[in-house]
C-alpha positions in Angstrom: 166.3 61.7 28.6 165.4 59.3 25.8 161.7 58.9 25.0 160.1 55.8 26.4 159.0 53.0 24.1 155.5 51.7 23.8 156.3 48.7 26.1 157.9 50.9 28.7 154.9 53.3 28.7 152.5 50.3 29.1 154.6 49.0 32.0 154.5 52.4 33.8 150.7 52.5 33.4 150.5 49.0 34.9 152.6 50.1 37.8 150.2 53.0 38.4 147.3 50.5 38.3 149.0 48.3 40.9 149.3 51.3 43.2 145.6 52.1 42.7 144.7 48.5 43.5 146.9 48.7 46.6 145.0 51.8 47.8 141.8 49.8 47.4 143.4 47.0 49.5 144.4 49.5 52.2 140.9 50.8 52.5 139.4 47.3 52.4 141.7 46.1 55.1 140.9 49.0 57.4 137.2 48.5 56.9 137.5 44.7 57.5 139.5 45.2 60.7 137.0 47.7 62.0 134.0 45.4 61.2 135.6 42.3 62.7 137.1 43.9 65.8 134.5 46.5 66.8 131.3 45.2 65.2 131.6 41.4 65.5 133.7 41.5 68.7 136.4 39.2 67.4 139.6 40.6 69.0 142.4 41.2 66.5 146.1 42.3 67.1 145.3 45.8 65.9 148.9 47.2 66.3 150.5 44.5 64.2 147.7 44.6 61.5 147.7 48.4 61.3 151.5 48.2 60.9 151.1 46.1 57.8 148.6 48.6 56.5 151.1 51.4 57.1 153.7 49.3 55.2 151.4 49.1 52.2 150.9 52.9 52.4 154.6 53.5 52.4 155.1 51.1 49.5 152.5 52.9 47.5 154.2 56.3 48.1 157.5 54.9 47.0 155.8 53.4 43.9 154.2 56.8 43.0 157.6 58.5 43.4 159.1 55.9 41.1 156.2 56.5 38.6 156.7 60.3 38.6 160.4 59.9 37.7 159.4 59.1 34.1 161.7 56.1 33.9 161.0 52.7 32.4 159.6 50.0 34.7 161.1 46.5 34.3 159.4 43.1 34.8 161.6 42.5 37.9 160.2 45.7 39.5 156.6 44.6 38.9 157.5 41.1 40.2 159.0 42.6 43.4 155.9 44.8 43.9 153.6 41.7 43.7 155.9 39.8 46.1 155.6 42.6 48.7 151.8 42.5 48.3 151.9 38.7 48.9 154.1 39.2 51.9 151.7 41.8 53.4 148.7 39.5 52.7 150.5 36.6 54.3 151.2 38.5 57.5 147.6 39.7 57.7 146.3 36.2 57.3 148.9 34.9 59.8 147.5 37.4 62.4 143.9 36.5 61.6 143.4 32.7 61.6 145.8 31.6 58.8 144.4 29.2 56.2 141.0 29.1 57.9 140.6 32.8 57.1 138.2 33.0 54.1 140.2 35.8 52.6 143.1 33.4 51.9 141.7 33.0 48.3 143.1 36.5 47.6 146.4 34.7 46.9 144.7 33.7 43.6 144.2 37.4 42.8 147.9 38.0 43.0 148.7 35.1 40.7 146.1 36.2 38.1 147.6 39.7 38.1 151.1 38.3 37.7 149.9 36.1 34.8 148.7 39.3 33.0 151.6 41.6 33.9 154.7 39.5 34.2 156.9 37.2 32.1 156.5 33.4 32.4 159.3 32.8 34.9 157.9 35.5 37.2 154.4 34.0 37.1 155.5 30.5 38.0 157.6 32.0 40.8 154.5 33.7 42.2 152.6 30.3 42.0 155.4 28.7 44.0 155.5 31.5 46.6 151.8 31.7 47.1 151.5 27.9 47.4 154.2 27.8 50.1 152.5 30.6 51.9 149.2 28.7 51.8 150.8 25.6 53.2 152.7 27.5 55.8 149.6 29.3 57.1 147.9 25.9 57.7 150.6 25.3 60.3 151.8 28.7 61.5 149.1 31.2 62.4 147.5 33.1 65.2 144.1 31.6 66.2 141.1 33.9 66.6 139.1 33.8 69.7 135.6 33.6 68.2 132.4 31.6 68.8 131.7 29.1 66.1 128.3 29.5 64.5 126.4 26.3 64.0 123.9 28.1 61.6 123.9 26.7 58.1 123.8 28.2 54.7 124.6 31.8 54.1 124.3 32.8 57.7 127.4 30.9 58.6 130.1 33.5 59.4 132.8 31.6 57.4 130.5 31.4 54.4 129.8 35.1 54.6 133.5 35.8 54.7 134.0 33.6 51.6 131.2 35.4 49.8 132.7 38.9 50.6 136.1 37.7 49.4 134.6 36.3 46.2 132.7 39.6 45.4 135.8 41.7 46.3 138.2 39.6 44.1 135.7 39.6 41.2 135.2 43.3 41.2 139.0 44.0 41.5 139.7 41.6 38.7 137.2 43.1 36.4 138.4 46.7 37.2 142.0 45.8 36.9 141.9 43.6 33.8 139.7 46.1 31.9 142.2 48.9 32.6 145.1 46.7 31.6 143.3 45.7 28.4 142.8 49.4 27.7 146.6 50.0 28.2 147.4 47.1 25.8 144.9 48.5 23.2 146.5 51.9 23.5 150.0 50.3 23.0 148.7 48.4 19.9 147.2 51.5 18.5 150.5 53.4 19.0 152.5 50.6 17.3 150.0 50.6 14.4 150.5 54.3 14.0 154.3 53.9 14.0 153.9 51.2 11.3 151.7 53.5 9.3 154.3 56.3 9.6 157.0 53.9 8.6 155.1 52.9 5.4 154.5 56.5 4.6 158.1 57.4 5.0 159.1 54.5 2.8 156.7 55.8 0.2 158.3 59.2 0.4 161.8 57.6 0.1 160.7 55.9 -3.1 159.2 59.1 -4.4 162.4 60.9 -3.6 164.5 58.3 -5.4 162.2 58.5 -8.5 162.5 62.3 -8.4 166.3 62.2 -8.0 166.6 59.7 -10.9 164.3 61.8 -13.1 166.4 64.9 -12.3 169.5 63.1 -13.4 167.9 61.8 -16.6 166.5 65.3 -17.4 170.0 66.8 -17.0 171.3 65.5 -20.4 168.4 66.7 -22.6 168.3 70.1 -20.9 172.0 70.5 -21.5 171.5 69.6 -25.1 168.7 72.1 -25.5 170.8 74.7 -23.8 173.6 74.2 -26.3 171.3 74.3 -29.3 169.5 77.4 -28.0 172.8 79.2 -27.4 173.8 78.4 -31.1 170.5 79.8 -32.3 171.0 83.0 -30.3 174.4 83.5 -32.0 173.0 82.9 -35.4 172.7 86.3 -37.2 169.9 85.3 -39.5 167.8 84.1 -36.6 168.8 87.0 -34.3 167.6 89.6 -37.0 164.1 88.2 -36.8 162.4 90.1 -33.9 159.7 87.4 -33.3 162.2 84.6 -33.3 164.5 86.5 -31.0 161.6 87.1 -28.5 160.7 83.4 -28.7 164.3 82.4 -28.0 164.5 84.7 -25.0 161.3 83.1 -23.7 162.7 79.6 -24.4 165.9 80.5 -22.5 163.9 81.7 -19.5 161.8 78.5 -19.4 165.0 76.4 -19.8 166.6 78.3 -16.9 163.5 77.6 -14.9 163.7 73.9 -15.7 167.3 73.8 -14.7 166.5 75.5 -11.4 163.8 72.9 -10.7 166.2 70.1 -11.4 168.8 71.7 -9.2 166.2 72.1 -6.4 165.3 68.4 -6.6 168.9 67.4 -6.4 169.5 69.8 -3.5 166.5 68.4 -1.6 167.8 64.9 -2.1 171.1 65.9 -0.6 173.2 65.4 -3.7 174.4 69.0 -4.3 175.2 70.3 -0.8 178.7 71.2 -1.8 177.5 74.5 -3.2 177.2 75.9 0.3 174.6 76.5 3.0 172.3 79.4 2.3 171.7 81.4 5.4 168.6 83.7 5.8 166.0 84.6 8.3 162.4 83.6 8.9 160.9 86.8 7.6 163.2 86.9 4.5 162.3 83.2 3.7 158.6 83.8 4.0 158.8 87.0 1.9 160.7 85.2 -0.8 158.2 82.3 -0.9 155.2 84.7 -1.0 156.7 86.8 -3.8 157.8 83.8 -5.9 154.4 82.1 -5.5 152.5 85.3 -6.3 154.6 85.9 -9.5 154.2 82.3 -10.6 150.5 81.7 -9.9 149.2 85.3 -10.2 146.2 84.9 -7.9 143.3 87.4 -8.2 143.5 88.5 -4.5 146.4 87.4 -2.4 146.6 88.7 1.2 150.0 88.3 2.9 150.8 89.3 6.5 154.2 88.6 7.9 153.8 89.2 11.6 156.8 87.1 12.7 158.5 89.1 15.4 161.3 89.1 16.5 163.0 87.8 13.4 165.3 84.7 13.7 168.3 83.5 11.7 167.7 80.2 10.0 169.1 78.1 7.1 167.1 78.2 3.9 165.2 74.9 3.4 163.9 74.0 -0.1 161.6 71.4 1.4 159.9 74.0 3.5 159.5 76.2 0.5 157.9 73.4 -1.5 155.6 72.7 1.5 154.3 76.3 1.4 153.9 76.2 -2.3 151.8 73.0 -2.0 149.5 74.5 0.6 149.1 77.7 -1.3 148.4 75.8 -4.6 145.7 73.8 -2.9 144.2 77.0 -1.4 144.1 78.8 -4.8 142.5 75.8 -6.5 139.8 75.8 -3.9 139.4 79.6 -3.9 140.7 81.3 -7.0 139.3 84.7 -5.9 141.0 85.1 -2.6 143.9 83.4 -0.6 145.4 84.6 2.7 148.8 83.8 4.1 149.6 84.9 7.7 152.8 84.1 9.6 153.2 84.7 13.4 155.5 83.6 16.2 154.5 81.4 19.1 157.4 81.3 21.6 160.1 79.3 19.8 157.9 78.2 16.9 156.8 79.5 13.6 153.0 79.4 12.9 151.8 79.8 9.3 148.1 80.0 8.5 146.8 79.6 4.9 143.1 80.5 4.5 140.9 80.1 1.5 137.2 81.0 0.9 136.1 78.0 -1.0 133.7 75.2 -0.1 136.0 73.8 2.7 137.1 70.2 3.3 134.7 67.3 3.2 134.4 65.5 6.5 135.9 62.3 5.2 138.9 64.3 3.8 139.4 66.0 7.2 139.3 62.7 8.9 142.1 61.3 6.7 143.9 64.6 6.2 147.5 64.1 5.0 147.0 60.5 3.8 148.2 59.8 0.2 145.7 59.9 -2.7 142.9 61.3 -0.5 141.5 64.1 -2.6 138.4 65.3 -4.4 140.4 66.2 -7.5 139.8 63.8 -10.3 143.3 63.5 -11.6 146.2 61.1 -11.2 148.4 61.7 -8.2 145.9 64.0 -6.4 146.4 64.1 -2.7 150.2 63.7 -2.7 150.7 67.4 -2.1 149.2 67.4 1.4 150.7 64.0 2.1 154.1 65.5 1.5 153.2 68.6 3.6 152.3 66.5 6.6 155.3 64.2 6.4 157.9 67.0 5.8 156.5 68.9 8.8 156.5 65.8 10.9 160.2 65.1 9.9 161.0 68.7 11.1 159.2 68.2 14.4 156.2 70.3 13.4 152.5 69.7 13.0 149.8 70.4 10.5 146.1 71.0 11.3 143.2 71.6 8.9 139.8 72.9 9.7 136.8 74.4 8.1 135.9 78.0 9.0 132.5 79.6 9.5 131.0 81.1 6.5 132.8 78.9 4.0 136.4 78.1 3.4 139.2 76.3 5.1 142.3 77.1 7.1 145.5 75.0 7.2 147.8 75.8 10.1 151.5 74.8 10.1 153.4 74.9 13.4 157.2 74.4 13.1 159.8 74.7 15.8 162.6 77.2 14.9 165.2 74.7 16.1 164.4 72.5 13.1 165.5 75.3 10.8 168.6 76.3 12.7 172.0 75.6 11.2 172.9 72.5 13.4 169.6 70.8 12.4 170.2 71.6 8.7 
């Protein structure tokens, strides 16, 4: 089933609010019928009026089943729901005095709700239907056998009914509109978050294009240096000098590393996939990353625990390797003396925890964790590493969480579904 959009989610929440309002209407009608018939002695057609209440209960049950099916709710469905509520109210008013019933102003409540929830044509349709019902109730209705009170002011029975209707409608409107406003605010916040993610992804695309272009540009000078270095290594005079020979071997090693980095950039951008897919396992990939990083950075104390069991076959992902390098680099910068890397399995997900024993994250950094250029490091481009970490994990369907630990230090937890590393996903 496809995920629901923000508008669909809001419509479903509004349907749930309509059902909650209808439960209030059911309870209110039962209480009113009891007070009027048994307390005030005004005889009502109880069977018919209770049948309408039962209809509202059944309608609510159907609406709740519809809500639980996790499907989108259309404007037409909400329109029909309100029409059925109007029909039930009309029947109740017909059975209890028609237009002379003070509760006839509840028609206005239905129109207000429609103006908030529905499209323009639906709202005007509700206005027309309620107007016709009002006019019809002035002609067609069942009269109530009641004694007319000649008392003035608030003690007049009709005035009291109008007051109760006013208070009820006001409370329901405040309750309902505040809930709908909360739904709309939640939808706006969700859309704002989607826009922010879109901007971040566009930023990453630009960075990827720049990296890919730079890799292409670096290919020519690296090839030139490789040719020159190869000529020097075959020069007898230079080869006979031990110091120069050692320098040339070191230069060759660094040149090979530069070529590997450029190749990795091109592989990550999808331009060199023709070389074949590299299959591996989770444990092997983590062992490779831990060994490469340890040899490259040479930390003072590096604790590595690979507790991922049982192992799972995956496709090697250079982006994931770079993510782990970025997190470990940040950890060793914060805590040069000790860094810990632990990998475990949580059902069908890989969990990686990188812990340092530095000063921890500042509260403002934790609040904006993963946003670009949010860093305490005073250098250009600081903060992009964690920004890339968060977005790469999000693209793979995973999550990143950062927290400070007691006693000093911080822990960054990466959760990644194994399906994202399987061969079809790659």
